[in-house]
DOVEXFI-957875 format. One line per field, with one value per atom (N, C-alpha, C): residue number from 1; z, x, y; atom name; chain. Coordinates in Angstrom, 3 decimals, m for minus. Each point is the difference from the previous one (the first is absolute). Layout:
% residues N
nr = (NUM | ...) $
pz = (Z | ...) $
px = (X | ...) $
py = (Y | ...) $
atom = (CA | ...) $
kette = (A | ...) $
This chain:
% residues 148
nr = (1 | 1 | 1 | 2 | 2 | 2 | 3 | 3 | 3 | 4 | 4 | 4 | 5 | 5 | 5 | 6 | 6 | 6 | 7 | 7 | 7 | 8 | 8 | 8 | 9 | 9 | 9 | 10 | 10 | 10 | 11 | 11 | 11 | 12 | 12 | 12 | 13 | 13 | 13 | 14 | 14 | 14 | 15 | 15 | 15 | 16 | 16 | 16 | 17 | 17 | 17 | 18 | 18 | 18 | 19 | 19 | 19 | 20 | 20 | 20 | 21 | 21 | 21 | 22 | 22 | 22 | 23 | 23 | 23 | 24 | 24 | 24 | 25 | 25 | 25 | 26 | 26 | 26 | 27 | 27 | 27 | 28 | 28 | 28 | 29 | 29 | 29 | 30 | 30 | 30 | 31 | 31 | 31 | 32 | 32 | 32 | 33 | 33 | 33 | 34 | 34 | 34 | 35 | 35 | 35 | 36 | 36 | 36 | 37 | 37 | 37 | 38 | 38 | 38 | 39 | 39 | 39 | 40 | 40 | 40 | 41 | 41 | 41 | 42 | 42 | 42 | 43 | 43 | 43 | 44 | 44 | 44 | 45 | 45 | 45 | 46 | 46 | 46 | 47 | 47 | 47 | 48 | 48 | 48 | 49 | 49 | 49 | 50 | 50 | 50 | 51 | 51 | 51 | 52 | 52 | 52 | 53 | 53 | 53 | 54 | 54 | 54 | 55 | 55 | 55 | 56 | 56 | 56 | 57 | 57 | 57 | 58 | 58 | 58 | 59 | 59 | 59 | 60 | 60 | 60 | 61 | 61 | 61 | 62 | 62 | 62 | 63 | 63 | 63 | 64 | 64 | 64 | 65 | 65 | 65 | 66 | 66 | 66 | 67 | 67 | 67 | 68 | 68 | 68 | 69 | 69 | 69 | 70 | 70 | 70 | 71 | 71 | 71 | 72 | 72 | 72 | 73 | 73 | 73 | 74 | 74 | 74 | 75 | 75 | 75 | 76 | 76 | 76 | 77 | 77 | 77 | 78 | 78 | 78 | 79 | 79 | 79 | 80 | 80 | 80 | 81 | 81 | 81 | 82 | 82 | 82 | 83 | 83 | 83 | 84 | 84 | 84 | 85 | 85 | 85 | 86 | 86 | 86 | 87 | 87 | 87 | 88 | 88 | 88 | 89 | 89 | 89 | 90 | 90 | 90 | 91 | 91 | 91 | 92 | 92 | 92 | 93 | 93 | 93 | 94 | 94 | 94 | 95 | 95 | 95 | 96 | 96 | 96 | 97 | 97 | 97 | 98 | 98 | 98 | 99 | 99 | 99 | 100 | 100 | 100 | 101 | 101 | 101 | 102 | 102 | 102 | 103 | 103 | 103 | 104 | 104 | 104 | 105 | 105 | 105 | 106 | 106 | 106 | 107 | 107 | 107 | 108 | 108 | 108 | 109 | 109 | 109 | 110 | 110 | 110 | 111 | 111 | 111 | 112 | 112 | 112 | 113 | 113 | 113 | 114 | 114 | 114 | 115 | 115 | 115 | 116 | 116 | 116 | 117 | 117 | 117 | 118 | 118 | 118 | 119 | 119 | 119 | 120 | 120 | 120 | 121 | 121 | 121 | 122 | 122 | 122 | 123 | 123 | 123 | 124 | 124 | 124 | 125 | 125 | 125 | 126 | 126 | 126 | 127 | 127 | 127 | 128 | 128 | 128 | 129 | 129 | 129 | 130 | 130 | 130 | 131 | 131 | 131 | 132 | 132 | 132 | 133 | 133 | 133 | 134 | 134 | 134 | 135 | 135 | 135 | 136 | 136 | 136 | 137 | 137 | 137 | 138 | 138 | 138 | 139 | 139 | 139 | 140 | 140 | 140 | 141 | 141 | 141 | 142 | 142 | 142 | 143 | 143 | 143 | 144 | 144 | 144 | 145 | 145 | 145 | 146 | 146 | 146 | 147 | 147 | 147 | 148 | 148 | 148) $
pz = (40.507 | 0.265 | 1.509 | 0.472 | 1.412 | 0.300 | 1.168 | 0.514 | 1.404 | 0.215 | 1.295 | 0.627 | 1.295 | 0.727 | 0.131 | m0.486 | m0.078 | 1.055 | 0.171 | 0.857 | 0.725 | 1.247 | 0.779 | 0.326 | m0.238 | 0.313 | 1.407 | 0.861 | 1.403 | 0.222 | 0.469 | 0.214 | 1.303 | m0.111 | 1.167 | m0.006 | 1.174 | 0.110 | m0.045 | 0.412 | 0.063 | m0.658 | m1.183 | m0.797 | 0.692 | 0.540 | 0.661 | 1.240 | 0.765 | 1.178 | m0.423 | m1.056 | m0.509 | m0.523 | m0.713 | m0.524 | 1.144 | 1.051 | 1.162 | 0.634 | 0.163 | 0.620 | m0.824 | m1.291 | m0.821 | m0.325 | m0.401 | m0.433 | 1.177 | 0.961 | 1.109 | 1.135 | 0.495 | 1.171 | m0.341 | m1.065 | m0.362 | m0.793 | m0.649 | m0.778 | m1.398 | m0.536 | m1.387 | m0.898 | m1.131 | m0.949 | m0.662 | m0.019 | m0.699 | m1.469 | m0.846 | m1.434 | m0.763 | 0.404 | m0.753 | 0.868 | m0.271 | 0.594 | m1.074 | m0.695 | m1.113 | 0.366 | 0.395 | 0.209 | m1.361 | m0.736 | m1.387 | m0.091 | 0.734 | 0.085 | 1.231 | 0.319 | 1.172 | m0.043 | 1.034 | 0.065 | m0.619 | m0.549 | m0.580 | 0.331 | 0.896 | 0.436 | 0.138 | m0.518 | 0.028 | 0.742 | 1.080 | 0.766 | m0.080 | m0.355 | m0.071 | 0.921 | 0.827 | 0.897 | m0.147 | 0.319 | m0.131 | 1.272 | 0.567 | 1.174 | m0.347 | 0.950 | m0.266 | m0.501 | m1.120 | m0.562 | m0.812 | m0.149 | m0.708 | m1.463 | m0.841 | m1.411 | m0.204 | 1.004 | m0.077 | 0.837 | m0.562 | 0.684 | 0.457 | 0.797 | 0.305 | m0.491 | m0.388 | m0.431 | 0.854 | 0.424 | 0.672 | m0.488 | 0.306 | m0.420 | m0.021 | m0.836 | m0.217 | m1.404 | m0.118 | m1.312 | m0.590 | 0.827 | m0.525 | 0.336 | 0.925 | 0.324 | 0.577 | m0.202 | 0.608 | 1.287 | 0.353 | 1.238 | 1.201 | 1.017 | 1.200 | 0.705 | 0.546 | 0.723 | 1.110 | 0.140 | 1.081 | m0.233 | m1.207 | m0.244 | m0.561 | m0.294 | m0.536 | 1.160 | m0.006 | 1.086 | m0.577 | 0.761 | m0.369 | m0.946 | m0.130 | m0.799 | 0.704 | m0.752 | 0.620 | m0.359 | 1.014 | m0.160 | 0.510 | m0.644 | 0.363 | 0.519 | 1.107 | 0.601 | 0.320 | 0.164 | 0.370 | 1.510 | 0.744 | 1.449 | 0.630 | 0.479 | 0.538 | 1.295 | 0.789 | 1.251 | m0.308 | m0.964 | m0.396 | m0.629 | m0.795 | m0.611 | 1.069 | 1.019 | 1.093 | 0.695 | 0.261 | 0.651 | m0.852 | m1.308 | m0.880 | m0.135 | m0.173 | m0.119 | 1.284 | 1.127 | 1.287 | 0.197 | m0.379 | 0.109 | m0.890 | m1.076 | m0.904 | 0.480 | 1.142 | 0.564 | m0.537 | m0.631 | m0.541 | 1.079 | 0.253 | 0.965 | m0.662 | 0.538 | m0.603 | 0.906 | m0.600 | 0.724 | m0.360 | 1.007 | m0.261 | 0.657 | m0.257 | m1.007 | 0.406 | m1.034 | 0.217 | m1.117 | 0.225 | m1.035 | 0.008 | m1.055 | m0.059 | 0.593 | 0.658 | 0.639 | m1.002 | m1.270 | m1.007 | m0.563 | 0.053 | m0.571 | m1.514 | m0.619 | m1.457 | m0.505 | 0.510 | m0.366 | 1.202 | m0.063 | 1.115 | m0.360 | 0.989 | m0.205 | m0.205 | m0.541 | m0.139 | 1.377 | 0.078 | 1.277 | 0.975 | 1.267 | 1.004 | 0.714 | m0.648 | 0.613 | m0.179 | 0.923 | m0.006 | m0.058 | 0.543 | 0.094 | 1.257 | m0.140 | 1.135 | 0.236 | 1.186 | 0.263 | m0.091 | m0.491 | m0.039 | m1.359 | m0.085 | m1.219 | m0.261 | m1.260 | m0.313 | 0.791 | 0.636 | 0.884 | m0.663 | m1.290 | m0.706 | m0.858 | 0.114 | m0.852 | m1.464 | m0.296 | m1.357 | m0.952 | m1.168 | m1.031 | m0.293 | m0.207 | m0.262 | 1.255 | 1.178 | 1.160 | 1.022 | m0.083 | 1.017 | m0.658 | 0.681 | m0.554 | 1.027 | m0.509 | 0.744 | m0.759 | 0.625 | m0.741 | 0.467 | m0.897 | 0.325 | m0.980 | 0.315 | m0.880 | m0.294 | m1.165 | m0.300 | 0.722 | m0.069 | 0.741 | m0.370 | m1.186 | m0.391 | 0.405 | 0.435 | 0.368 | m1.055 | m1.106 | m0.962 | 0.718 | m0.087 | 0.797 | m0.736 | 0.634 | m0.531 | 0.853 | m0.637 | 0.662 | m0.389 | 0.969 | m0.258 | 0.266 | m0.983 | 0.095 | m0.088 | 0.873 | m0.018 | m0.984 | m0.992 | m0.952 | m0.042 | 0.506 | 0.013 | m1.099 | m0.445 | m1.096 | m0.851 | m1.263 | m0.889 | m0.316 | m0.144 | m0.424 | m1.442 | m0.401 | m1.360 | m1.066 | m0.996 | m1.104 | 0.252 | 1.139 | 0.306 | 0.043) $
px = (m9.536 | 0.718 | 0.131 | 1.225 | 0.225 | m0.463 | m0.580 | m0.327 | 0.559 | 0.903 | 0.652 | m0.379 | m0.280 | m0.300 | 1.289 | m0.007 | 1.218 | 0.041 | m1.130 | m0.015 | m1.339 | 0.042 | m1.180 | 0.135 | m1.055 | 0.010 | m0.575 | 0.774 | m0.368 | m0.320 | m1.213 | m0.373 | 0.576 | 0.768 | 0.622 | m0.288 | 0.116 | m0.249 | 1.279 | 1.105 | 1.278 | 1.062 | 0.419 | 0.913 | 1.346 | 0.556 | 1.303 | m0.077 | m1.075 | m0.176 | m0.139 | m0.769 | m0.169 | 1.326 | 0.742 | 1.295 | 0.934 | 0.005 | 0.828 | m0.440 | m1.300 | m0.502 | 0.367 | m0.304 | 0.219 | 1.482 | 0.702 | 1.394 | 0.969 | m0.184 | 0.955 | m0.382 | m1.232 | m0.400 | m0.200 | m0.757 | m0.237 | 1.152 | 0.792 | 1.123 | m0.363 | m1.126 | m0.345 | 0.998 | 0.347 | 0.926 | m0.690 | 0.664 | m0.513 | 0.373 | m0.999 | 0.227 | m0.046 | m0.888 | m0.161 | m0.678 | 0.338 | m0.689 | m0.002 | m1.136 | m0.120 | m0.921 | 0.577 | m0.826 | m0.221 | m0.977 | m0.202 | m0.369 | m1.015 | m0.389 | m0.876 | m0.331 | m0.809 | m1.300 | m0.232 | m1.205 | 0.128 | 1.180 | 0.195 | 1.395 | 0.035 | 1.263 | m0.225 | 0.923 | m0.115 | 1.201 | m0.283 | 1.041 | m0.297 | 1.018 | m0.146 | 0.999 | m0.485 | 0.849 | m0.378 | 0.970 | m0.222 | 0.439 | m0.881 | 0.403 | 1.158 | 0.896 | 1.121 | m0.483 | 0.551 | m0.341 | m1.271 | m0.690 | m1.286 | 0.165 | m0.837 | m0.055 | m1.048 | m0.839 | m1.049 | 0.409 | m0.192 | 0.345 | m1.259 | 0.194 | m1.101 | 0.375 | m1.030 | 0.168 | m0.913 | 0.509 | m0.792 | 0.513 | m0.713 | 0.444 | m1.140 | 0.130 | m1.054 | m0.539 | m1.311 | m0.621 | 0.036 | 0.254 | 0.065 | m1.241 | m0.832 | m1.253 | m0.983 | m1.259 | m1.047 | m0.520 | 0.494 | m0.429 | 0.468 | m0.850 | 0.413 | 1.168 | 0.896 | 1.158 | m0.452 | 0.700 | m0.268 | m1.130 | m0.542 | m1.160 | 0.343 | 1.250 | 0.391 | 0.263 | m0.663 | 0.111 | 0.276 | 0.713 | 0.194 | 1.144 | 0.933 | 1.194 | 0.814 | 0.507 | 0.706 | 1.480 | 0.803 | 1.410 | 0.178 | 0.856 | 0.207 | 1.420 | 0.111 | 1.303 | 0.069 | 1.211 | 0.157 | 0.125 | 0.226 | 0.118 | m0.690 | m1.213 | m0.810 | 0.576 | 0.646 | 0.612 | 1.149 | 0.838 | 1.110 | m0.537 | m1.042 | m0.598 | m0.508 | m0.646 | m0.490 | 1.163 | 1.074 | 1.174 | 0.582 | 0.143 | 0.593 | m0.886 | m1.304 | m0.910 | m0.009 | m0.060 | 0.001 | 1.304 | 1.123 | 1.296 | 0.059 | m0.772 | m0.042 | m1.014 | m0.626 | m0.944 | m1.411 | m0.324 | m1.340 | m0.857 | m1.173 | m0.934 | m0.721 | 0.226 | m0.500 | m1.045 | m1.087 | m0.992 | 0.218 | 0.038 | 0.185 | 1.249 | 0.334 | m0.595 | m1.406 | m0.787 | m1.343 | m0.355 | m1.074 | m0.576 | m1.492 | m0.683 | m1.442 | m0.673 | m1.115 | m0.681 | m0.454 | m0.185 | m0.430 | 1.154 | 1.214 | 1.156 | 0.074 | m0.925 | m0.038 | 0.774 | m0.326 | 0.611 | m0.272 | 0.312 | m0.331 | m1.230 | m0.813 | m1.160 | 0.471 | m0.869 | 0.293 | 0.153 | 0.807 | 0.230 | 0.694 | m0.373 | 0.664 | m0.980 | m1.112 | m0.961 | 0.425 | m0.400 | 0.216 | 1.472 | 0.836 | 1.422 | 0.246 | 0.790 | 0.435 | 1.468 | 0.331 | 1.378 | 0.965 | 1.185 | 1.059 | 0.207 | 1.088 | 0.357 | m0.992 | m0.128 | m0.781 | 0.605 | m0.819 | 0.542 | 1.013 | m0.193 | 0.963 | 0.958 | m0.089 | 0.785 | m0.272 | m1.252 | m0.390 | 0.233 | 0.505 | 0.192 | m1.337 | 0.014 | m1.177 | m0.834 | 0.420 | m0.873 | 0.237 | 1.119 | 0.313 | 0.221 | m0.477 | 0.024 | 0.497 | 0.460 | 0.245 | m0.737 | m0.192 | m0.546 | 0.666 | 0.028 | 0.476 | m0.623 | 0.097 | m0.528 | 1.080 | m0.118 | 0.910 | m0.505 | 0.714 | m0.419 | m1.393 | m0.512 | m1.347 | m1.078 | 0.394 | m0.983 | m0.242 | 0.754 | m0.086 | 0.453 | m0.805 | 0.235 | 0.740 | 1.028 | 0.839 | m0.123 | 0.041 | 0.022 | 1.311 | 0.655 | 1.186 | m0.426 | 0.196 | m0.438 | 1.203 | 0.036 | 1.076 | m0.351 | 0.865 | m0.135 | 1.343 | 0.008 | 1.238 | 0.027 | m1.165 | m0.104 | m1.208 | 0.243 | m1.071 | m0.971 | m1.269 | m1.005 | 0.315 | m0.396 | 0.293 | m0.488 | 0.847 | m0.351 | 0.243 | 0.585 | 0.212 | 1.461) $
py = (85.661 | 1.239 | 0.177 | 0.210 | 0.302 | 1.413 | 0.206 | 1.331 | 0.072 | 0.912 | 0.132 | 1.325 | m0.037 | 1.218 | 0.802 | 1.211 | 0.814 | 1.107 | 0.714 | 1.183 | 0.099 | 0.413 | 0.357 | 1.483 | 0.770 | 1.423 | 0.178 | 0.644 | 0.192 | 1.481 | 0.309 | 1.406 | 0.560 | 1.070 | 0.627 | 1.500 | 0.611 | 1.440 | 0.829 | m0.587 | 0.713 | m0.881 | 0.388 | m0.832 | m0.189 | 1.040 | m0.124 | m0.883 | 0.126 | m0.853 | m1.465 | m0.255 | m1.372 | m0.541 | 0.840 | m0.423 | m0.382 | 0.780 | m0.307 | m1.320 | m0.186 | m1.224 | m1.226 | 0.017 | m1.193 | m0.235 | 1.041 | m0.184 | m0.049 | 0.886 | 0.065 | m0.952 | 0.135 | m0.790 | m1.480 | m0.294 | m1.401 | m0.612 | 0.831 | m0.523 | m0.452 | 0.494 | m0.295 | 0.733 | m0.608 | 0.620 | 1.192 | 1.142 | 1.183 | m0.124 | m0.227 | m0.179 | 1.313 | 0.890 | 1.244 | 1.049 | 1.248 | 1.145 | 1.079 | 0.100 | 0.930 | 1.155 | 1.159 | 1.190 | 0.685 | m0.484 | 0.423 | 1.474 | 0.401 | 1.406 | 0.187 | 1.235 | 0.289 | m0.808 | m0.802 | m0.812 | m1.380 | m0.311 | m1.332 | m0.497 | m0.974 | m0.609 | m1.498 | m0.781 | m1.451 | m0.580 | m0.741 | m0.685 | m1.497 | m0.780 | m1.447 | m0.654 | m0.937 | m0.782 | m1.471 | m0.870 | m1.439 | m0.707 | m0.840 | m0.782 | m0.934 | m0.268 | m0.903 | m1.364 | m0.441 | m1.295 | m0.055 | 1.114 | 0.011 | 0.379 | m0.570 | 0.393 | 1.087 | 0.245 | 1.018 | 1.202 | 1.188 | 1.244 | 0.713 | 1.063 | 0.895 | 1.390 | 0.736 | 1.387 | 0.857 | 1.135 | 1.025 | 1.336 | 1.038 | 1.320 | 0.983 | 1.000 | 0.986 | m0.199 | 0.027 | m0.119 | m1.398 | m1.032 | m1.365 | m0.823 | 0.477 | m0.675 | 1.007 | m0.287 | 0.827 | m0.618 | m1.183 | m0.661 | 0.821 | 0.123 | 0.723 | m0.696 | 0.795 | m0.535 | m0.930 | m1.116 | m0.932 | m0.976 | m0.063 | m0.866 | m1.367 | m0.257 | m1.300 | m0.957 | m1.137 | m0.969 | m1.389 | m0.811 | m1.391 | m0.272 | 0.922 | m0.257 | m1.073 | m0.975 | m1.123 | m0.030 | m0.193 | m0.305 | m1.427 | m0.765 | m1.395 | m0.170 | m0.730 | m0.305 | m1.490 | m0.503 | m1.410 | m0.190 | 1.097 | m0.094 | 1.206 | m0.203 | 1.090 | 0.564 | m0.846 | 0.461 | 0.952 | m0.361 | 0.873 | 1.287 | m0.107 | 1.195 | 0.957 | m0.541 | 0.839 | 0.708 | m0.722 | 0.590 | 1.130 | m0.250 | 1.002 | 1.232 | m0.201 | 1.144 | 0.815 | m0.673 | 0.693 | 0.769 | m0.611 | 0.678 | 1.241 | 0.008 | 1.159 | 1.044 | m0.247 | 0.959 | m0.112 | m1.118 | m0.211 | m0.649 | 0.567 | m0.579 | m1.171 | m1.199 | m1.235 | m0.636 | m0.495 | m0.799 | m1.459 | m0.840 | m1.421 | m0.505 | m1.244 | m0.864 | m0.458 | m0.356 | m0.497 | m0.965 | m0.730 | m0.842 | 0.266 | m0.363 | 0.181 | m1.226 | 0.192 | m1.127 | m1.059 | 0.368 | m0.974 | m0.804 | 0.563 | m0.668 | 0.088 | 0.720 | 0.088 | 1.210 | 1.167 | 1.268 | 0.891 | 1.258 | 0.889 | 0.819 | 0.281 | 0.864 | 1.448 | 0.821 | 1.432 | 0.626 | 1.014 | 0.666 | m0.914 | 0.124 | m0.838 | m0.935 | m0.321 | m0.916 | m1.444 | m0.820 | m1.453 | m0.408 | 0.866 | m0.336 | m0.828 | m1.027 | m0.801 | 0.357 | 0.516 | 0.390 | m1.186 | 0.270 | m0.991 | m0.635 | m0.756 | m0.711 | m1.131 | m0.395 | m1.194 | m1.153 | m0.848 | m1.051 | m0.924 | m0.293 | m0.865 | 0.816 | 1.334 | 0.898 | m0.325 | m0.351 | m0.354 | 1.163 | m0.313 | 1.001 | 0.677 | 1.301 | 0.833 | 0.267 | m0.483 | 0.034 | 1.085 | 0.728 | 1.006 | 1.358 | 1.042 | 1.355 | 1.013 | 1.122 | 1.229 | 1.089 | 1.144 | 1.135 | 1.287 | 0.964 | 1.345 | 0.973 | 1.260 | 1.047 | 1.016 | 0.643 | 1.100 | 1.251 | 1.126 | 1.192 | 0.522 | m0.339 | 0.439 | m0.994 | m1.197 | m1.010 | m1.068 | 0.020 | m1.101 | m1.264 | m1.057 | m1.199 | m1.097 | m0.505 | m1.070 | m1.249 | m1.152 | m1.301 | m0.680 | m0.594 | m0.818 | m1.444 | m0.858 | m1.384 | m0.934 | m0.994 | m0.973 | m1.133 | m0.173 | m1.113 | m0.704 | m1.220 | m0.781 | m1.042 | m0.399 | m0.963 | 0.392 | 0.267 | 0.429 | m1.138 | 0.371 | m0.960 | m0.424 | m1.202 | m0.464 | 0.988 | 0.226 | 0.891 | 1.472 | 0.340 | 1.416 | 0.342) $
atom = (N | CA | C | N | CA | C | N | CA | C | N | CA | C | N | CA | C | N | CA | C | N | CA | C | N | CA | C | N | CA | C | N | CA | C | N | CA | C | N | CA | C | N | CA | C | N | CA | C | N | CA | C | N | CA | C | N | CA | C | N | CA | C | N | CA | C | N | CA | C | N | CA | C | N | CA | C | N | CA | C | N | CA | C | N | CA | C | N | CA | C | N | CA | C | N | CA | C | N | CA | C | N | CA | C | N | CA | C | N | CA | C | N | CA | C | N | CA | C | N | CA | C | N | CA | C | N | CA | C | N | CA | C | N | CA | C | N | CA | C | N | CA | C | N | CA | C | N | CA | C | N | CA | C | N | CA | C | N | CA | C | N | CA | C | N | CA | C | N | CA | C | N | CA | C | N | CA | C | N | CA | C | N | CA | C | N | CA | C | N | CA | C | N | CA | C | N | CA | C | N | CA | C | N | CA | C | N | CA | C | N | CA | C | N | CA | C | N | CA | C | N | CA | C | N | CA | C | N | CA | C | N | CA | C | N | CA | C | N | CA | C | N | CA | C | N | CA | C | N | CA | C | N | CA | C | N | CA | C | N | CA | C | N | CA | C | N | CA | C | N | CA | C | N | CA | C | N | CA | C | N | CA | C | N | CA | C | N | CA | C | N | CA | C | N | CA | C | N | CA | C | N | CA | C | N | CA | C | N | CA | C | N | CA | C | N | CA | C | N | CA | C | N | CA | C | N | CA | C | N | CA | C | N | CA | C | N | CA | C | N | CA | C | N | CA | C | N | CA | C | N | CA | C | N | CA | C | N | CA | C | N | CA | C | N | CA | C | N | CA | C | N | CA | C | N | CA | C | N | CA | C | N | CA | C | N | CA | C | N | CA | C | N | CA | C | N | CA | C | N | CA | C | N | CA | C | N | CA | C | N | CA | C | N | CA | C | N | CA | C | N | CA | C | N | CA | C | N | CA | C | N | CA | C | N | CA | C | N | CA | C | N | CA | C | N | CA | C | N | CA | C | N | CA | C | N | CA | C | N | CA | C | N | CA | C | N | CA | C | N | CA | C | N | CA | C | N | CA | C | N | CA | C | N | CA | C | N | CA | C | N | CA | C | N | CA | C | N | CA | C | N | CA | C | N | CA | C | N | CA | C | N | CA | C | N | CA | C) $
kette = (A | A | A | A | A | A | A | A | A | A | A | A | A | A | A | A | A | A | A | A | A | A | A | A | A | A | A | A | A | A | A | A | A | A | A | A | A | A | A | A | A | A | A | A | A | A | A | A | A | A | A | A | A | A | A | A | A | A | A | A | A | A | A | A | A | A | A | A | A | A | A | A | A | A | A | A | A | A | A | A | A | A | A | A | A | A | A | A | A | A | A | A | A | A | A | A | A | A | A | A | A | A | A | A | A | A | A | A | A | A | A | A | A | A | A | A | A | A | A | A | A | A | A | A | A | A | A | A | A | A | A | A | A | A | A | A | A | A | A | A | A | A | A | A | A | A | A | A | A | A | A | A | A | A | A | A | A | A | A | A | A | A | A | A | A | A | A | A | A | A | A | A | A | A | A | A | A | A | A | A | A | A | A | A | A | A | A | A | A | A | A | A | A | A | A | A | A | A | A | A | A | A | A | A | A | A | A | A | A | A | A | A | A | A | A | A | A | A | A | A | A | A | A | A | A | A | A | A | A | A | A | A | A | A | A | A | A | A | A | A | A | A | A | A | A | A | A | A | A | A | A | A | A | A | A | A | A | A | A | A | A | A | A | A | A | A | A | A | A | A | A | A | A | A | A | A | A | A | A | A | A | A | A | A | A | A | A | A | A | A | A | A | A | A | A | A | A | A | A | A | A | A | A | A | A | A | A | A | A | A | A | A | A | A | A | A | A | A | A | A | A | A | A | A | A | A | A | A | A | A | A | A | A | A | A | A | A | A | A | A | A | A | A | A | A | A | A | A | A | A | A | A | A | A | A | A | A | A | A | A | A | A | A | A | A | A | A | A | A | A | A | A | A | A | A | A | A | A | A | A | A | A | A | A | A | A | A | A | A | A | A | A | A | A | A | A | A | A | A | A | A | A | A | A | A | A | A | A | A | A | A | A | A | A | A | A | A | A | A | A | A | A | A | A | A | A | A | A | A | A | A | A | A | A | A | A | A | A | A | A | A | A | A | A) $
């Protein structure tokens, strides 16, 4: 049986501000905005090219706003992604790689500034946060590992 990741719930403090950031500033597709009743609103957006969406709103999670870290977006050209995000007014950290070359450490420790020396797939990252501090990582993947 296939199991596909469909939705990630992102905790935010201000739904309209989050909607503006994700749909307008980042350019995620606005799939739904259901103001069901006072205290319950569901907003769904999807990154361009993604099969997985994010949901935020009121009454959709008990997690404190800004506590979700390590969400990953994948791009084929990290330099172009940095240019586009910066042009959209997003404050971006990077590009960087991790000193181990395996994955990135939590937070911003052990980051080596710059692109991976060979531009190896999976090796270069950017990071940014939404207005609440939810942390996103952008990872460059130019060639998928076998079986992925």
